[in-house]
C-alpha positions in Angstrom: 11.0 33.9 21.2 7.6 33.9 22.8 6.7 32.0 25.9 4.4 29.8 23.8 7.2 28.9 21.4 9.6 28.2 24.2 7.0 25.9 25.8 7.0 23.6 22.8 10.7 23.9 21.9 12.0 20.4 21.1 15.7 21.3 21.2 18.2 22.9 23.6 20.6 25.7 22.8 21.0 27.1 19.3 24.7 28.0 19.4 27.8 26.8 21.4 31.4 28.1 21.2 32.2 30.8 18.7 32.6 29.4 15.2 36.1 29.1 13.8 36.7 31.4 10.7 36.4 28.5 8.3 33.1 27.4 9.8 31.8 30.9 9.9 32.6 31.3 6.2 30.7 28.1 5.4 27.6 29.3 7.3 27.8 32.6 5.4 28.6 31.3 1.9 27.8 27.6 1.6 24.6 27.3 3.7 22.5 29.7 1.5 23.5 27.6 -1.5 22.4 24.4 0.2 19.3 25.7 2.1 16.3 23.4 1.6 13.9 24.7 -1.0 10.7 22.7 -1.5 10.4 24.1 -5.0 13.5 22.2 -6.0 12.5 18.9 -4.6 12.6 16.3 -7.5 9.8 13.8 -6.8 11.4 11.4 -9.3 14.3 11.0 -7.0 14.2 9.1 -3.7 14.5 11.3 -0.7 15.5 10.8 3.0 15.2 13.2 5.9 17.5 13.2 9.0 16.0 15.1 11.9 18.7 16.6 14.3 21.8 15.5 12.5 24.2 16.6 15.2 27.7 16.9 13.7 26.5 15.5 10.4 28.7 12.4 10.4 25.8 9.9 9.7 24.2 12.2 7.1 27.4 12.8 5.2 28.2 9.1 5.3 24.9 8.1 3.9 25.0 10.8 1.2 28.4 9.6 0.1 27.2 5.9 -0.1 24.0 6.8 -2.0 24.7 9.6 -4.4 21.4 9.0 -6.3 19.4 9.8 -3.2 18.4 13.3 -2.1 19.1 13.8 1.6 17.6 16.6 3.7 19.1 17.4 7.0 17.5 19.5 9.7 19.4 20.8 12.7 18.9 23.9 14.9 22.4 23.9 16.5 24.6 26.3 14.5 27.8 24.6 15.4 26.4 21.2 14.2 25.3 22.8 10.9 28.8 24.2 10.4 30.4 20.7 11.0 28.1 19.2 8.4 29.0 21.9 5.9 32.7 21.2 6.4 32.0 17.5 5.6 30.0 18.4 2.5 32.9 20.6 1.3 35.6 18.1 2.1 33.8 15.1 0.5 32.3 17.3 -2.4 28.8 16.0 -1.7 26.1 17.2 -4.1 23.0 15.5 -2.7 22.4 17.2 0.6 20.1 20.1 1.4 20.1 21.7 4.8 17.5 23.3 7.0 19.2 25.1 9.8 16.3 25.1 12.2 13.5 23.1 13.7 12.5 20.1 11.5 8.9 20.7 12.2 9.1 23.8 10.0 9.7 21.5 7.0 6.6 19.3 7.5 4.2 21.6 5.8 6.5 22.1 2.8 7.1 18.4 2.1 4.5 16.6 -0.1 2.7 13.5 1.1 4.6 10.3 0.4 7.8 12.2 -0.6 10.2 10.4 1.7 11.5 6.8 1.7 13.2 7.2 5.1 13.2 9.4 8.2 16.1 9.1 10.6 15.8 10.3 14.2 19.1 9.4 15.8 20.0 10.1 19.4 17.4 12.9 19.9 17.4 14.9 23.1 15.7 12.6 25.6 14.2 15.4 27.8 14.5 13.1 30.8 12.5 15.1 33.3 8.8 14.1 33.3 7.6 17.6 32.9 9.6 17.9 29.7 8.4 14.6 28.0 6.0 16.5 25.8 9.0 18.1 24.2 10.2 14.8 22.8 10.3 14.6 19.1 8.5 11.2 19.2 5.0 12.4 19.8 1.5 11.6 18.4 1.5 14.8 16.3 5.0 14.2 14.8 4.2 10.6 14.1 1.2 11.7 12.1 3.5 13.8 10.0 6.0 11.0 9.6 3.2 8.7 8.4 2.0 11.2 5.9 5.5 12.1 4.6 6.7 8.5 4.2 5.6 6.6 1.2 4.0 3.2 1.8 6.7 0.8 2.9 9.0 3.7 3.9 11.1 3.4 7.0 11.3 5.4 10.3 14.6 4.7 11.9 15.1 5.6 15.6 18.3 5.2 17.7 18.8 6.1 21.3 21.0 5.1 24.3 18.3 6.1 26.8 16.2 3.0 27.7 13.1 5.0 28.8 13.1 6.9 25.4 13.3 3.6 23.6 10.3 2.3 25.5 8.5 5.6 25.0 9.0 5.3 21.2 7.8 1.8 21.0 4.7 2.7 23.0 3.9 6.0 21.1 4.5 4.4 17.7 2.2 1.5 18.4 -0.4 3.9 19.8 -0.3 6.0 16.7 -1.0 3.1 14.3 0.2 2.9 10.7 3.7 1.6 11.6 5.0 -1.9 12.0 8.1 -2.5 14.2 10.3 -4.9 12.1 12.2 -6.6 14.9 11.8 -10.4 14.8 14.2 -11.4 17.6 15.5 -9.9 20.8 18.9 -9.1 19.3 17.4 -7.2 16.3 17.1 -3.9 18.1 20.7 -4.1 19.3 22.0 -4.4 15.7 22.9 -1.1 14.0 21.1 -0.2 10.8 22.6 -1.2 7.4 25.3 1.2 6.2 25.7 2.4 9.8 28.6 4.6 10.9 29.3 5.1 14.6 29.2 8.7 15.6 31.3 10.4 18.3 28.2 10.6 20.5 27.5 6.9 20.2 31.1 6.0 21.0 30.9 8.2 24.1 27.7 6.6 25.2 29.2 3.1 24.9 32.3 4.2 26.9 30.0 5.4 29.6 28.1 2.1 29.7 24.9 3.1 27.9 24.0 0.6 25.2 22.3 1.9 22.0 19.0 0.5 20.7 18.1 0.7 17.0 14.4 0.6 16.1 13.1 0.2 12.5 9.4 0.9 11.8 7.8 0.4 8.4 5.1 2.7 7.3 2.1 0.5 6.5 
């Protein structure tokens, strides 16, 4: 990877512990079958994108609840991709396609107004000031979100890092084209409909960090 690419990398490591044989087989055999192909995107079917799906718990849960919706998941961490593939296999899910890489690589391939929802759940907060420009919530990415979402579509953001929540509220308001749907102070403490608590979220709560859930409507 070039210095220029590293400078704007929005994620950390690509791989953790060595994959177990079952997970390695899924990466080798199942991932090519589920790899996202823009040519196979059915515009007649509602579609949702989850950016950075971690271990895939939320994505698999949503896909099982909504079999008539096409889900696209993007995740650069190989071990997380393998965990999602295991869930897809175990639950026999037929409505998920996977991009094992940076979500920004998908933006040019997705048509305008092709998504009804974009999920960004517990992204890397890049807490150091000098790394803030690596945050996925940026003016450039919000322009892409606005283009990809159909009018009335939703951008859903969750984080347990208070500064990132404030950052997202500021950046989204600055970008224009989105309306934050909270009407009362408690609204952003309530999980989204059809929510499933992930292992990361449970750990954050145990450590005293309270999640916030922000819902923005594309105007």
